C-alpha positions in Angstrom: 39.3 5.8 -74.4 41.0 4.6 -71.6 39.6 5.7 -67.7 40.6 9.0 -66.4 43.7 9.1 -63.9 42.9 10.6 -60.7 45.0 13.8 -61.7 43.1 14.2 -65.2 39.7 13.9 -62.9 41.0 16.7 -60.9 41.7 18.5 -64.5 37.8 18.3 -65.0 37.2 20.2 -61.6 39.3 22.8 -62.9 37.8 23.1 -65.9 34.3 23.7 -64.3 36.1 26.5 -61.8 37.2 28.2 -65.0 34.1 28.3 -66.4 32.1 29.6 -63.4 34.6 32.3 -63.0 34.9 33.2 -66.5 38.7 34.2 -66.0 41.9 32.3 -65.6 43.4 34.5 -63.0 39.9 34.4 -60.5 40.1 30.9 -61.0 43.8 30.5 -59.9 43.2 32.4 -57.0 40.4 30.2 -55.8 42.2 27.3 -56.2 45.5 28.8 -55.1 47.9 28.2 -58.1 49.4 30.1 -60.8 47.8 31.1 -63.8 50.1 29.3 -66.2 49.4 26.1 -64.1 46.0 26.3 -65.1 46.3 27.0 -68.4 48.8 23.8 -68.7 46.2 21.4 -66.9 43.5 22.8 -69.2 45.9 22.1 -72.4 46.7 18.6 -71.0 42.5 18.0 -71.0 41.9 19.2 -74.1 44.8 16.9 -75.8 43.5 13.9 -73.6 40.0 14.7 -75.1 40.9 15.5 -78.3 39.0 19.0 -79.0 39.3 22.5 -78.0 37.2 23.4 -74.6 37.7 26.9 -74.3 38.1 30.2 -76.4 40.6 32.7 -74.7 40.8 36.5 -75.3 42.9 39.1 -72.9 39.5 39.7 -71.5 37.4 36.7 -70.9 37.1 33.1 -71.5 33.9 31.2 -73.3 33.2 27.5 -73.3 33.5 26.1 -77.2 30.4 24.2 -78.2 32.8 20.9 -77.1 33.1 22.8 -73.7 29.5 23.7 -73.2 28.4 20.0 -73.8 31.3 18.4 -71.4 30.3 21.2 -68.8 26.5 19.9 -69.1 27.6 16.6 -68.3 30.2 16.7 -65.7 27.8 19.0 -63.8 24.9 16.2 -63.9 27.4 13.6 -62.9 28.6 15.8 -59.8 24.7 16.2 -59.2 24.4 12.1 -58.9 27.5 12.0 -56.8 26.3 14.6 -54.5 23.1 13.0 -54.2 24.8 9.6 -53.4 26.8 10.9 -50.5 24.0 13.1 -49.2 22.2 9.6 -48.8 25.3 8.1 -46.9 25.5 10.6 -44.5 21.7 10.2 -43.9 22.4 6.8 -43.5 25.0 7.3 -41.0 23.1 9.6 -39.0 20.7 6.7 -38.3 17.9 8.0 -40.5 17.3 4.5 -41.8 18.6 0.8 -42.8 18.9 -2.4 -41.3 21.6 -4.6 -40.3 22.1 -8.0 -39.3 24.7 -9.6 -36.7 25.8 -13.1 -35.5 27.0 -12.8 -32.1 28.1 -15.6 -29.9 26.2 -15.7 -26.8 28.6 -14.4 -24.0 29.2 -11.4 -26.2 25.5 -10.5 -26.5 25.5 -10.9 -22.8 28.7 -8.5 -22.2 28.4 -6.4 -25.2 25.3 -6.1 -26.8 22.7 -6.2 -24.1 24.3 -3.1 -22.1 24.1 -1.0 -24.9 20.9 -1.6 -26.8 19.1 1.1 -24.8 22.1 3.6 -26.2 21.9 2.6 -29.6 18.3 2.4 -30.0 17.8 6.2 -28.8 20.9 7.2 -30.9 19.7 5.7 -34.3 15.6 4.9 -34.0 15.4 4.2 -37.3 18.3 1.5 -37.8 16.8 -2.2 -37.5 18.9 -4.2 -35.9 18.9 -7.9 -35.7 21.1 -10.2 -33.4 21.2 -13.8 -34.0 22.9 -15.5 -31.0 25.2 -18.6 -31.9 28.0 -19.8 -30.7 29.6 -21.9 -33.8 31.7 -19.9 -36.1 29.7 -18.4 -38.8 30.8 -17.4 -42.5 28.5 -14.2 -42.4 28.9 -13.6 -45.9 27.6 -16.8 -46.9 24.9 -16.8 -44.2 23.6 -13.2 -45.2 24.9 -11.3 -42.0 26.4 -8.0 -42.2 28.6 -8.8 -39.6 29.6 -11.3 -36.4 31.4 -10.9 -33.2 33.6 -13.6 -32.1 37.1 -13.5 -30.1 39.6 -11.5 -32.3 42.0 -14.6 -32.5 39.4 -16.9 -34.6 38.7 -14.3 -37.3 40.0 -15.5 -40.4 42.5 -13.0 -42.5 40.2 -12.6 -45.3 38.0 -10.7 -43.1 37.9 -7.2 -41.5 38.1 -7.3 -37.8 37.2 -4.1 -35.9 38.0 -4.5 -32.0 35.5 -4.1 -29.5 37.3 -5.2 -26.0 40.4 -5.2 -24.4 41.9 -8.9 -23.5 39.4 -11.0 -21.5 40.2 -12.4 -18.4 39.5 -16.1 -17.5 38.6 -17.3 -14.0 38.4 -21.0 -12.3 35.0 -20.7 -10.1 33.3 -23.2 -7.9 30.4 -22.6 -5.2 31.4 -22.2 -1.8 29.7 -25.8 -1.0 32.0 -27.5 -3.6 35.3 -25.9 -2.1 34.4 -27.0 1.1 33.8 -30.7 0.5 36.5 -30.9 -2.3 39.1 -28.2 -0.8 40.6 -25.4 -2.7 43.3 -25.9 -5.6 46.7 -24.2 -5.0 48.1 -24.9 -8.4 46.8 -25.1 -11.6 48.0 -28.8 -11.9 45.5 -29.5 -8.9 42.5 -29.1 -11.0 43.6 -32.7 -12.2 42.0 -34.2 -9.0 39.0 -31.7 -9.2 35.6 -32.4 -11.0 35.4 -29.7 -13.9 32.7 -28.6 -16.3 34.5 -29.1 -19.6 33.8 -26.9 -22.2 33.4 -27.6 -26.1 34.1 -24.4 -28.4 32.1 -23.5 -31.1 34.6 -24.9 -33.6 34.0 -28.5 -31.8 37.1 -28.6 -29.7 37.4 -29.4 -26.3 39.0 -26.3 -24.5 42.1 -26.4 -22.4 42.1 -24.3 -19.2 44.7 -21.9 -19.2 46.5 -20.0 -16.4 49.8 -17.5 -16.0 51.6 -16.4 -13.0 55.3 -14.2 -13.1 55.8 -15.8 -16.6 54.4 -19.5 -15.7 52.2 -20.6 -18.1 50.3 -23.8 -17.9 47.7 -25.4 -20.3 45.3 -27.9 -18.3 43.4 -30.5 -19.6 40.7 -30.9 -16.9 38.7 -33.5 -16.4 34.7 -34.0 -15.2 31.6 -35.7 -15.7 30.2 -32.7 -17.8 31.2 -30.8 -21.2 29.2 -28.0 -22.3 29.3 -25.5 -24.8 26.9 -23.1 -23.0 28.2 -20.8 -20.6 25.1 -20.6 -18.3 25.1 -24.1 -18.3 28.4 -24.3 -16.8 27.7 -21.8 -14.2 24.4 -23.6 -13.3 26.8 -26.8 -12.6 29.3 -24.6 -10.5 26.1 -23.3 -8.6 24.7 -26.2 -7.4 28.4 -27.6 -6.6 28.8 -30.4 -9.3 32.4 -28.8 -10.0 34.6 -25.9 -11.3 33.7 -24.1 -14.1 35.9 -21.7 -16.7 34.4 -18.7 -17.6 35.1 -15.0 -18.1 35.5 -13.3 -14.8 32.9 -10.5 -15.8 30.4 -13.3 -15.7 31.6 -14.7 -12.8 31.6 -10.9 -10.6 27.9 -10.8 -9.9 27.7 -14.5 -8.4 31.1 -14.0 -6.6 29.5 -10.8 -5.1 26.3 -12.5 -4.1 28.6 -15.0 -2.5 27.4 -17.9 -4.5 30.7 -18.6 -6.4 34.3 -18.2 -5.3 37.3 -17.4 -7.8 39.8 -20.2 -7.2 43.5 -19.8 -8.0 42.9 -15.7 -7.8 46.7 -15.2 -8.2 46.8 -16.9 -11.6 45.7 -14.5 -14.3 44.3 -15.8 -17.7 44.1 -13.1 -20.6 42.6 -14.3 -23.7 41.9 -12.2 -27.0 39.1 -9.8 -26.5 35.9 -9.4 -29.1 36.0 -8.2 -32.4 33.2 -7.3 -34.8 34.1 -9.1 -38.1 32.5 -8.7 -41.9 33.6 -9.2 -45.4 36.7 -7.3 -46.8 35.1 -7.7 -50.5 32.0 -5.2 -49.3 31.6 -1.8 -48.0 30.7 -2.0 -44.4 27.1 -1.1 -43.7 26.5 2.0 -41.7 24.4 0.2 -39.2 27.5 -2.0 -38.4 29.6 1.3 -38.2 26.8 2.9 -35.9 27.2 -0.4 -33.5 31.0 -0.4 -33.5 30.6 3.4 -32.7 28.3 2.6 -29.8 30.4 -0.3 -28.4 33.6 1.8 -28.5 32.3 4.7 -26.7 30.2 2.8 -24.1 33.0 0.5 -23.2 30.7 -2.3 -21.4 34.3 -4.3 -20.9 36.2 -1.4 -20.2 
């Protein structure tokens, strides 16, 4: 027999309601439809099954032997469904579970570290395992539940859940370096400076991007150092070895301490924000939903 359609499955619920009420009229009042509509749905169900399900008199409604057997099986199925839904609600409420996340290093610093105390308090029974890795990872193939990367780099066959607004990038250097080499006035001036170049997680050398009043520039900077690690780039800039190109949120603490200065401050550079990504072929684990919820509520990046 072909599978039931959604409407036919709804007819099974109507059948159980009539049995519980022992009356078409009372069942119709409860479901808020006419008795004739209920009669039509029961006839449709009986024709579909090829068996009479109800004996109806002017005073009462009683199941046939086939109707009694069907009602028992439907009730057992509903018990299983409700038990499964209860288990899922418990997981959603943080009752139990585990989640493995692959996160790029800057996202771990800016998104994950600030929310860990809140997550642990709200979901004490969810085990959160975090792997920090700047290389792009096929989370499904590598056994992770989800990953965090820039939204513009996530493949189309993955689900991407935004976690932050666009991110601002800046060029920064130590006051000592700028005193020796001078302050660049335009992005093109960076070609005359030493810069700490960036190797992305996909293995590409990154061009530094800037924009002002619709004027967009991409600069293929030069310099003796190439790094795929933000901490190393910042350290090189702090030591006066050149300019680095980093997220403004990472530069501001050093700027406040007077250890770095923002170069080309009137040239804004906005890039894609962070997003959680996971396979579209599987249901998202409750722990991933919980992590997304906390990050969006806390808004560590605004």
